[in-house]
C-alpha positions, -999 to +999 in steps of 0.1 A: -596+080-281-618+069-308-656+069-309-678+053-335-715+048-340-729+014-350-763+002-359-777-031-348-802-052-368-831-031-355-815+001-368-808+013-333-778+035-329-751+022-305-722+044-295-689+025-289-659+042-273-624+029-279-595+038-256-559+032-268-536+013-244-499+022-243-477-009-237-440-011-243-409-030-231-374-016-225-341-030-215-325-011-186-292-017-167-303-021-131-286-040-103-255-046-124-275-064-151-294-057-182-331-063-173-363-062-192-390-039-179-426-041-192-447-010-190-485-007-193-503+027-191-537+027-173-560+055-184-578+058-151-575+089-130-549+094-118-529+082-148-503+056-140-481+028-153-479-007-140-443-019-144-430-054-141-396-072-143-379-103-128-353-106-101-322-129-103-343-159-093-369-154-119-396-140-095-418-114-111-418-080-094-447-056-102-450-020-091-467+012-101-454+045-113-475+077-109-470+112-124-463+134-095-457+171-105-445+161-139-421+134-127-429+096-128-423+082-093-424+046-080-453+040-056-439+017-029-470-001-014-448-031-009-411-036-005-393-029-037-357-041-042-331-014-039-318-020-075-353-010-088-354+021-066-319+031-079-331+028-115-362+050-109-346+079-129-339+056-159-375+042-158-389+077-156-369+087-187-382+056-206-418+066-198-413+102-208-398+091-241-429+070-249-456+094-239-442+123-259 
């Protein structure tokens, strides 16, 4: 996080707070194919990543991964294809490599 003070034209101090977003893309073999997964870290509590990829028909699939006891887990609010659930360990490893 970065904080700075700025002064407007009336010499009034304004505090501006910047929050860095972490965003990255990784190629992961899932469902017998090499697939592109896009990760975006949200800095809200609890901390989580939104992850998206596409299926074989080009439909975008979006889901969330939360840090549960030091392990990043898929939150299944909707039906997630089995090939994504089977790749959860690989996705978890990708997140851990980026946040360290």
